[in-house]
C-alpha positions in Angstrom: 108.0 92.1 115.8 110.9 90.6 117.0 113.2 89.9 114.8 114.9 86.2 115.0 118.8 84.8 114.2 118.2 82.2 111.3 121.3 80.3 111.1 121.4 77.5 107.8 124.2 77.0 105.6 123.7 78.6 102.1 125.8 77.5 98.9 127.8 75.3 101.1 128.7 77.8 103.6 127.4 78.8 107.8 125.8 81.9 107.5 123.8 83.7 110.1 121.2 86.6 109.6 118.6 88.6 111.8 115.2 88.1 109.9 111.2 89.0 111.5 109.0 86.2 111.2 107.5 87.4 108.1 111.0 88.2 106.4 110.7 86.1 103.1 113.2 83.7 102.5 113.6 86.7 99.2 114.3 89.1 100.6 116.6 87.4 103.4 118.8 86.0 100.9 119.2 89.6 99.1 119.3 92.6 102.2 120.4 90.3 105.1 123.1 88.0 103.4 123.8 90.2 99.9 123.2 87.4 98.0 121.1 89.8 94.6 121.1 86.4 92.3 117.8 85.0 93.4 115.4 87.7 92.1 112.5 88.9 93.3 109.4 89.6 90.4 105.9 88.5 91.1 105.6 87.7 94.9 102.6 85.3 94.5 105.1 81.9 93.4 103.8 82.1 89.8 106.9 83.1 88.0 109.7 81.0 89.4 112.5 84.3 89.1 112.7 83.7 92.8 113.7 79.9 93.2 116.2 78.5 95.1 117.1 74.9 96.3 116.3 74.2 99.5 117.3 70.9 101.3 117.4 69.4 97.4 114.7 70.3 96.2 113.3 73.7 94.4 111.5 76.1 96.3 109.9 79.7 95.5 111.9 81.8 97.7 108.8 84.3 97.8 106.7 81.8 99.3 109.1 81.3 102.1 109.7 82.4 105.6 113.4 83.0 106.1 112.5 81.9 109.8 111.5 78.4 108.2 114.6 78.2 106.1 116.4 77.4 109.8 118.8 74.3 109.4 118.4 74.1 106.3 121.2 73.9 102.8 120.6 76.5 100.5 122.3 76.9 96.8 121.2 80.4 95.1 122.1 80.8 91.8 125.7 81.9 93.3 126.3 78.3 94.4 126.5 77.1 91.2 129.4 77.6 89.5 131.7 81.4 88.9 132.5 83.1 85.6 135.7 81.2 86.0 134.3 77.4 86.6 130.6 77.6 85.2 128.5 74.2 86.0 127.9 72.3 83.1 124.7 74.4 82.8 125.4 77.5 83.3 128.0 76.5 79.7 125.1 74.9 77.9 123.5 77.9 78.7 125.6 80.2 77.0 126.5 77.9 74.5 123.0 77.9 73.6 122.2 81.5 74.1 119.8 80.2 76.6 119.0 83.5 77.5 118.5 87.0 77.0 118.1 89.6 79.2 118.8 87.4 82.1 115.7 88.4 84.6 114.4 85.3 85.0 118.0 82.5 84.1 119.1 82.7 88.1 115.5 80.7 88.9 115.8 78.6 86.1 119.2 77.6 87.0 118.3 76.6 89.7 115.0 74.8 89.2 116.7 73.1 85.8 120.0 71.9 88.5 117.3 70.4 91.0 115.5 68.6 88.1 119.5 66.9 86.6 120.3 66.3 90.4 116.6 64.2 91.2 116.0 63.1 86.8 119.9 62.9 85.3 118.0 62.0 81.6 114.8 63.7 81.4 113.2 63.8 77.7 112.7 67.4 76.2 108.7 67.1 77.5 109.7 66.4 81.3 112.5 69.5 80.4 109.1 71.7 79.6 107.2 70.6 81.6 109.4 71.1 84.8 110.1 74.7 83.1 106.7 76.1 82.4 106.7 76.9 85.8 109.6 79.5 85.3 108.7 82.3 82.9 110.8 84.0 80.2 109.5 86.6 78.6 112.4 87.2 76.0 113.9 83.5 75.1 111.0 80.9 73.2 112.1 78.8 75.7 113.8 76.8 73.1 117.8 77.6 73.7 116.4 76.5 77.0 115.4 72.9 76.8 118.0 72.4 74.6 121.0 73.7 76.8 119.0 71.7 80.1 119.2 68.6 77.8 122.7 69.0 76.6 123.8 69.7 80.6 122.2 66.2 81.1 124.0 65.0 78.5 127.5 65.9 79.3 126.9 65.3 83.3 125.8 61.8 82.3 128.7 61.7 80.1 131.4 63.1 82.8 129.9 60.1 85.2 130.6 57.5 83.4 
């Protein structure tokens, strides 16, 4: 198969790379663009570790071909904040100890970032419902839900 040039915006920057038509977006991000925060777990769209934000919506990058991302705006975990300036959600995860091994964290952060942009005041049940698409083997989810609700409150207060 002949590789194609894929042009898109990733974390606010124009980026491009070469991708064969069958190359998954997760692999393109990791190997072509060197954004290794997106993790590959099950490769079937079940675990949520590879979740990125595509044009404002949380998407499983293991279920999307890189060529399908042509012209899109993608946010990976690297685009959410910096070590010096964490996003409100990243800060809440830190304060609530909402991660342990960290493998699932990137996918959960991107999923919950998309949720909070769409629904700035989610209920605990809504957070759990959306979070059900991200598997975590370490935390038991309670600190994750607490962190998301805390971040939602902080984001709403900052806009008021």
